Structures are given as C-alpha cells and as structure tokens.
C-alpha positions as CSV (number, residue, x, y, z in Angstrom):
1,M,296.3,3.7,26.4
2,R,296.0,3.2,30.1
3,K,293.2,5.8,30.3
4,Y,291.4,4.0,27.5
5,W,291.5,0.6,29.3
6,L,290.5,2.3,32.5
7,C,287.4,3.7,30.8
8,L,286.5,0.3,29.5
9,L,286.7,-1.1,33.0
10,I,284.7,1.7,34.6
11,I,281.8,1.7,32.1
12,P,280.3,-1.7,33.0
13,F,280.3,-0.6,36.7
14,L,278.5,2.6,35.7
15,W,275.9,0.6,33.9
16,T,275.5,-1.7,36.9
17,A,275.2,1.3,39.2
18,C,272.5,2.8,37.0
19,D,270.6,-0.5,37.0
20,D,270.8,-0.6,40.7
21,D,269.6,3.0,41.0
22,M,266.7,2.2,38.7
23,E,265.7,-0.8,40.8
24,D,265.7,1.4,43.9
25,L,263.4,3.9,42.3
26,P,259.9,3.8,43.8
27,P,257.0,2.9,41.5
28,P,255.1,5.8,39.9
29,P,252.4,7.1,42.2
30,P,248.8,6.0,41.4
31,P,246.5,8.5,39.8
32,V,245.0,10.9,42.2
33,V,241.5,9.7,43.1
34,D,238.8,12.2,42.3
35,A,236.4,12.0,45.3
36,D,233.5,13.3,43.1
37,L,233.9,10.4,40.7
38,V,234.3,7.5,43.2
39,A,231.2,8.7,44.9
40,I,229.3,7.8,41.7
41,P,228.3,4.1,41.7
42,Y,229.9,1.9,39.1
43,N,227.3,-0.7,38.2
44,P,227.1,-0.9,34.4
45,I,223.9,-2.5,33.1
46,P,224.4,-5.1,30.3
47,R,222.6,-4.4,27.0
48,V,221.3,-7.6,25.3
49,L,220.5,-7.1,21.7
50,V,217.2,-8.7,20.8
51,L,217.5,-9.7,17.2
52,H,215.0,-11.1,14.8
53,D,215.6,-14.8,14.0
54,S,216.4,-13.9,10.3
55,L,219.4,-11.7,11.4
56,P,222.8,-13.1,12.1
57,Q,224.3,-12.9,15.6
58,M,226.5,-9.8,16.2
59,D,230.0,-10.4,17.4
60,I,230.6,-8.3,20.5
61,P,234.3,-7.9,21.6
62,I,235.1,-9.5,24.9
63,D,237.0,-6.4,26.0
64,N,234.1,-4.1,25.1
65,P,230.8,-5.6,26.2
66,L,227.6,-3.7,25.5
67,T,226.4,-1.7,28.5
68,E,223.7,0.9,28.8
69,E,226.3,3.4,30.2
70,G,228.8,2.7,27.5
71,I,226.2,3.1,24.7
72,E,224.9,6.4,26.2
73,L,228.4,7.7,26.4
74,G,229.0,6.7,22.8
75,R,225.8,8.4,21.7
76,H,227.0,11.7,23.3
77,L,230.4,11.4,21.7
78,F,228.9,10.5,18.3
79,F,226.9,13.7,18.2
80,D,229.4,16.0,20.0
81,P,231.6,18.3,17.7
82,I,234.1,18.5,20.6
83,L,236.0,15.7,18.7
84,S,237.0,18.0,15.9
85,V,239.8,20.6,16.1
86,D,237.4,23.6,16.0
87,S,234.3,22.0,17.5
88,T,232.4,22.3,14.2
89,K,232.1,18.6,13.1
90,S,230.9,15.4,14.8
91,C,230.4,11.9,13.6
92,N,226.8,12.8,13.0
93,S,227.9,15.5,10.5
94,C,228.7,12.8,8.0
95,H,226.1,10.4,9.2
96,L,222.8,12.3,9.4
97,L,219.6,10.6,10.5
98,D,217.7,12.3,7.7
99,G,220.2,11.0,5.2
100,G,219.9,7.4,6.2
101,L,223.1,7.9,8.2
102,T,225.0,9.4,5.3
103,D,225.5,13.1,4.5
104,N,223.9,13.0,1.0
105,L,227.1,14.5,-0.4
106,A,229.3,13.1,-3.2
107,V,232.3,13.4,-0.9
108,S,232.2,14.3,2.7
109,E,233.3,17.6,4.1
110,G,235.5,18.1,7.1
111,V,236.6,21.1,9.2
112,N,237.5,24.4,7.6
113,G,235.9,23.4,4.3
114,A,238.2,20.5,3.7
115,V,236.9,18.0,1.2
116,G,237.6,14.3,1.3
117,T,237.8,11.8,-1.5
118,R,234.9,9.4,-0.8
119,S,231.3,9.5,0.1
120,S,230.1,8.6,3.6
121,M,228.6,5.2,4.1
122,S,225.5,4.3,6.0
123,L,226.1,3.0,9.5
124,F,222.9,1.0,9.7
125,N,223.6,-2.6,10.8
126,I,227.3,-1.8,10.7
127,G,227.8,-3.9,13.8
128,F,227.2,-7.0,11.7
129,A,230.2,-6.3,9.4
130,K,232.9,-8.9,9.8
131,N,235.2,-8.2,6.8
132,G,236.5,-4.8,7.4
133,L,235.1,-1.2,7.4
134,F,235.4,1.9,5.2
135,W,235.1,1.5,1.4
136,D,238.4,-0.2,1.3
137,G,238.1,-2.3,4.4
138,R,241.2,-0.9,6.1
139,S,239.8,-1.1,9.6
140,Q,238.8,-4.5,11.1
141,T,236.7,-3.3,14.0
142,L,234.4,-0.4,14.9
143,E,236.8,0.4,17.7
144,E,239.7,0.7,15.2
145,Q,237.5,2.6,12.7
146,A,236.7,5.3,15.2
147,I,240.4,6.2,15.5
148,H,240.8,7.5,11.9
149,P,238.5,10.5,11.6
150,I,240.2,12.3,14.5
151,N,243.6,12.5,12.8
152,D,242.4,12.9,9.2
153,V,243.1,16.5,8.1
154,N,240.0,16.2,5.8
155,E,237.7,15.2,8.7
156,F,238.3,16.3,12.3
157,A,242.0,17.4,12.0
158,E,242.5,16.9,15.7
159,N,244.9,14.7,17.7
160,W,244.2,12.2,20.4
161,D,246.2,13.9,23.1
162,N,243.9,16.9,22.7
163,I,240.8,14.7,22.7
164,E,241.9,13.1,26.0
165,A,242.6,16.5,27.5
166,K,239.1,17.7,26.4
167,M,237.4,14.7,27.9
168,R,239.3,15.1,31.2
169,R,238.5,18.8,31.7
170,S,234.9,18.4,30.7
171,T,232.2,19.3,33.2
172,F,230.2,16.1,32.5
173,Y,232.2,13.5,30.5
174,P,234.3,12.2,33.5
175,Q,231.1,11.3,35.2
176,M,229.9,9.4,32.2
177,F,233.3,7.6,31.8
178,R,233.0,6.7,35.5
179,K,229.6,5.0,34.9
180,A,230.8,3.3,31.7
181,F,234.3,2.2,32.6
182,G,234.7,2.6,36.4
183,I,237.5,5.3,36.3
184,E,238.5,6.8,39.6
185,S,240.4,9.7,38.2
186,R,239.9,12.0,35.3
187,S,243.5,11.2,34.3
188,E,242.4,7.6,33.5
189,I,240.3,8.7,30.5
190,T,241.9,7.3,27.4
191,R,241.4,7.3,23.6
192,E,240.6,3.6,23.8
193,M,237.7,4.3,26.1
194,V,236.4,7.0,23.6
195,T,236.6,4.6,20.7
196,K,235.0,1.7,22.6
197,A,232.1,3.9,23.6
198,I,231.5,5.1,20.0
199,A,231.7,1.6,18.8
200,S,229.2,0.4,21.4
201,Y,226.7,3.0,20.2
202,E,227.2,2.2,16.6
203,R,226.4,-1.5,17.3
204,T,223.0,-0.5,18.4
205,L,222.2,1.2,15.0
206,I,220.1,-1.8,13.9
207,L,217.6,-1.3,11.1
208,F,215.1,-4.0,10.7
209,G,211.3,-4.6,10.7
210,G,209.9,-1.2,9.5
211,S,210.3,-1.6,5.7
212,V,207.6,-3.0,3.4
213,F,210.1,-5.7,2.5
214,D,210.5,-6.8,6.2
215,R,206.8,-6.6,7.0
216,V,205.9,-8.8,4.0
217,N,208.8,-11.3,4.1
218,Y,209.9,-11.6,7.7
219,L,207.1,-10.3,9.8
220,Q,204.4,-11.6,7.4
221,E,202.0,-8.8,8.3
222,P,198.5,-9.9,7.4
223,G,197.0,-8.3,4.3
224,L,200.2,-6.6,3.2
225,E,201.7,-7.5,-0.2
226,F,204.2,-6.2,-2.6
227,P,202.8,-4.0,-5.4
228,D,203.0,-6.0,-8.7
229,L,205.9,-4.0,-10.1
230,A,208.0,-4.3,-6.9
231,F,207.2,-8.1,-6.9
232,D,208.6,-8.4,-10.4
233,G,211.6,-6.4,-9.3
234,F,212.2,-8.7,-6.3
235,S,211.9,-11.8,-8.6
236,M,214.7,-10.4,-10.8
237,Y,216.7,-9.3,-7.8
238,R,216.8,-12.7,-6.3
239,D,217.0,-14.5,-9.7
240,E,213.7,-16.4,-9.4
241,V,213.6,-18.9,-12.2
242,S,211.3,-17.5,-14.8
243,D,210.9,-17.5,-18.6
244,D,209.6,-14.0,-18.6
245,L,212.0,-12.2,-16.2
246,P,215.8,-12.0,-16.5
247,D,218.3,-12.3,-13.6
248,A,219.3,-8.8,-12.5
249,E,222.4,-10.2,-10.8
250,C,221.7,-8.1,-7.6
251,E,221.8,-10.5,-4.7
252,H,225.3,-11.8,-5.3
253,C,226.7,-8.5,-3.8
254,H,223.6,-7.4,-1.8
255,T,222.6,-10.5,0.1
256,R,219.6,-10.7,2.3
257,P,218.8,-10.0,5.1
258,L,221.5,-7.3,5.5
259,F,221.5,-6.6,1.8
260,T,225.3,-6.6,1.6
261,S,227.7,-9.5,0.9
262,D,230.2,-7.8,3.3
263,N,232.8,-8.0,0.5
264,Y,234.7,-6.0,-2.0
265,R,234.1,-6.0,-5.8
266,N,235.0,-4.2,-8.9
267,N,231.6,-3.3,-10.3
268,G,232.8,-1.8,-13.6
269,L,232.7,1.8,-12.6
270,D,235.8,2.7,-14.6
271,A,237.5,1.4,-17.7
272,A,241.1,0.3,-17.0
273,D,243.6,-1.2,-19.4
274,N,245.6,-2.6,-16.6
275,L,245.3,-2.9,-12.8
276,E,247.3,0.3,-12.2
277,D,244.9,2.5,-14.2
278,F,242.3,3.2,-11.5
279,D,242.3,6.7,-10.1
280,D,241.2,5.4,-6.7
281,L,242.8,2.0,-5.9
282,G,240.1,1.2,-3.4
283,R,240.7,-2.1,-1.6
284,G,244.0,-2.5,-3.4
285,G,245.3,0.7,-1.8
286,F,245.0,-1.1,1.6
287,T,245.9,-4.7,0.7
288,M,248.7,-3.6,-1.7
289,N,247.5,-6.5,-3.9
290,P,247.0,-5.3,-7.5
291,I,244.1,-7.7,-8.0
292,D,242.2,-5.7,-5.4
293,N,242.6,-2.4,-7.3
294,G,239.3,-0.8,-8.2
295,K,237.4,-2.9,-5.7
296,F,235.1,-1.3,-3.1
297,R,232.8,-2.5,-0.3
298,A,229.3,-3.4,-1.3
299,P,227.2,-1.2,0.9
300,T,223.8,-2.2,2.3
301,L,220.8,-1.5,0.2
302,R,218.6,-0.9,3.2
303,N,217.3,2.7,3.0
304,I,219.2,3.0,-0.3
305,A,216.5,5.4,-1.6
306,L,217.5,7.9,1.2
307,T,221.3,7.9,0.7
308,A,221.9,9.6,-2.7
309,P,224.3,10.3,-4.3
310,Y,225.8,6.8,-4.9
311,M,229.1,4.9,-5.2
312,H,232.3,5.6,-3.3
313,D,232.7,8.9,-5.0
314,G,229.0,9.9,-5.3
315,R,229.2,9.9,-9.1
316,F,225.5,8.9,-9.6
317,E,223.0,11.4,-8.4
318,T,219.9,9.1,-8.7
319,L,219.1,5.5,-8.0
320,R,218.0,5.1,-11.6
321,E,221.5,6.0,-12.8
322,V,222.8,3.2,-10.6
323,V,220.5,0.6,-12.0
324,E,221.2,1.9,-15.6
325,H,224.9,1.5,-14.9
326,Y,224.5,-2.2,-13.9
327,N,222.1,-2.7,-16.8
328,S,224.7,-1.5,-19.2
329,G,227.3,-4.0,-18.0
330,G,229.7,-1.4,-16.8
331,H,233.2,-0.6,-18.1
332,P,235.9,-3.1,-19.0
333,S,238.8,-3.9,-16.7
334,L,240.9,-7.0,-15.9
335,N,239.3,-7.7,-12.6
336,K,235.8,-6.5,-13.2
337,N,233.3,-8.9,-11.5
338,T,232.1,-11.5,-13.9
339,L,228.5,-10.9,-12.9
340,I,228.6,-7.3,-14.2
341,V,227.2,-7.9,-17.7
342,P,224.6,-6.3,-19.9
343,L,221.2,-7.2,-18.4
344,G,218.6,-6.0,-21.0
345,L,216.2,-4.8,-18.3
346,E,215.0,-2.1,-20.6
347,N,213.6,-4.7,-23.0
348,I,211.2,-6.2,-20.4
349,E,207.6,-5.1,-20.8
350,L,205.7,-5.0,-17.5
351,V,202.5,-3.4,-16.0
352,N,201.6,0.2,-17.0
353,D,204.3,0.3,-19.7
354,K,207.1,-0.1,-17.1
355,D,210.3,-2.0,-17.8
356,G,212.8,-4.1,-15.8
357,I,214.6,-1.0,-14.6
358,D,211.4,0.4,-13.2
359,A,210.7,-2.9,-11.5
360,I,214.1,-3.0,-9.7
361,L,213.6,0.6,-8.6
362,A,210.2,-0.2,-7.2
363,F,211.6,-3.1,-5.3
364,L,214.5,-1.1,-3.9
365,H,212.0,1.4,-2.5
366,T,210.4,-1.4,-0.4
367,L,213.6,-1.4,1.6
368,T,213.0,2.1,3.0
369,D,212.5,2.1,6.8
370,T,212.1,5.4,8.6
371,T,211.0,4.1,11.9
372,Y,214.4,5.0,13.4
373,L,213.5,8.7,13.1
374,S,211.2,8.2,16.0
375,N,213.5,6.1,18.1
376,P,214.8,8.3,20.9
377,D,217.9,6.1,21.3
378,F,219.2,7.2,17.9
379,Q,218.6,10.9,18.4
380,N,221.0,13.7,19.3
381,P,221.2,13.8,23.1
382,F,222.1,17.5,23.1
383,E,218.8,18.3,21.5
384,Q,216.5,16.2,23.6
C-alpha cells in the first residue's frame, strides 16, 4: 500500500518534469532555404477577369487571389499526368478540349482501366458555380473539388503525400511554386498549393461571346440573326407567350446567361416507388436527406452539342434523345420536379416539316462556341 501511494505522489512530479522539459525544447528548425529558389523574384502579377456585363461577378477566395503565375502553374498541373499513381491520367484526361471539357464517355475511366460511376461534367464557366460542385454538389469550392480525384481509386488512385514528394523533387515545379506562392524551400510545397493553383486555372475557363446565341443576343452583331427554326426553339425555351408555341420548360433549370440554375433537380430519369429506390442517390447521397435522392446538378447547356453522351450516367447518346426524354414527361417518382411534364413538342408543325423537338435542337446548337480551341491559354503547355 505504501508503494501505491508513493507512485501516486511521484506521477504528478513526473508530468511536471516532462512539461518543463518540453518547454525547454528549442523550436523546430526552419526549412532549409534553397538558394536557387530565393534567387527567383517573387512578384506575382494579379489577373483581373474582364467579364461581359451580362455575366455575373465571379467570387474569388481571399486566400487564393488570381495571379498570372498561379494560373500558369495550375495549367501545367491540370495537363500533367504526374498527379496519377502511374502517370497515365491527368485532369485533362476527363476534360478534353475537343469534348467541350468532357471526355465524351458515359462514365469516366481512371488508371489501370478503372471505371467510375458518373460522366465527367464540362468545366466551362465552372468558376461561377456557388452551390456546390460534382453531380451531387459534395464540394463547395474548386479548391476542395481538386482534392478528390487524387485519392479516388477509380480516378488517379494516388495519395497526397506522394504528390507533394513528386512536386518537391521535380526539376521545374519548385520554381513555378516559388513564382506563384513565394516558397523559399522545396519542402514548403503543399497539397493546398496544388489545389489552389488548379482552381485558379479552372476559374479562367470562361466561355462566352463566340456562339451564335451570344453574337445575336449579347454582342448584337450587325446582320446576324437566328435561323427561323432556332428562333422558334428559343421562343419555346424561354417560354415566350405565344398561341402557337408551347413552353418547353427549359429555362427553369438552364437559366441564361450561364445556362444552368446552379441547382439540383430530379428530372424524371428513373421511376421510383419511394425515395430509396434510386440506384444512384445523387444529391441525397451527400446531404443524407431522402428528399434529395435522385437529384443531380443541372449542367450548363453551353457547348452541349459537343459533350455527348448525356446525363450523370451517360445514358443518352444523342441530344435528340435528351429532348425526347423531356418531351415525354419522364418517369414517375415522389420528388420528380413538377416542371417535368409531357410537352407535346412533336405535335407542333414548323418550317420544312419540322416539329418542336427539331426547333429546340436547332436552338441548342446556337450555343456551340469553339473559339476556345484557338485560345493558347487553354492549351496543353507540354505540347506548345
């Protein structure tokens, strides 16, 4: 018993002694300064986005201001397969320029032939999104979104410790991180810097002004008009009051000028007797709210003619199939959007024996803008 009490008396003194010893420990040494890095000037140049008056302002995080150096670093990282475990896949692999920044696959493919569960979304104008990213909205910011593909076994199957190590031993990335973030040592490169740079580049992927729609409606180019069929399609798209043309119920979910409502809807893709019957819970898998089950993000319709196949799982191979789905009113479920109803577009007689479905398709093609293909700021820097 005496030994027991003696131990109880000694233990507090041991803890005190340990605390004293910890207080006496010197602070960890600062990172070793790399002379080759500090010799590089750190004078980042701010990038100011010049936006058309019709576009909303883009929210830029205070802790990640746009700079020319940060954007250029992000462009390199976006196109570099070094981010994947076997250096075979990059961000660009699922967001191809020729595919309207999608990969034109029903579901995206990762390293070693791994197959995901959803189709890649276009990244054009993604910097304007304010209500979550991915089909289910699970990431709130572009910086947060860039974290996920690295660890996903169906995408890059890598880990962030390895990514940091790759960046630090690179022959050129430390210099780029120096110019973008002012590091003085390779050891200062972090995953946060990587995601900030990628997010900065993605905010510059602005698509506006080159489509027939923009040139007619926003730029008001002299002498340029919609073809008659496309004009009728636009009238139905925006629900222009007319005795002859029905409301196609499009603009509620695909709102101008970005052609997305930045929201999540159940658009009647699957029949469901109850809210648990969806094979893919979509938004509900993230919010854990059953009323969100079966809801997915409304993607932008800009360049929609270039991004087949369509929907979150690529089930529709053509744009006509998509319009026909909406024209049918979709499949029943408890939380199907109330605007998904039979439209009767096939019953409308228009020019050259065309119907309402043809008119909507003609209008959607006026949203195609390929001017970005000649923009050097969007190209693969390793091929320039």
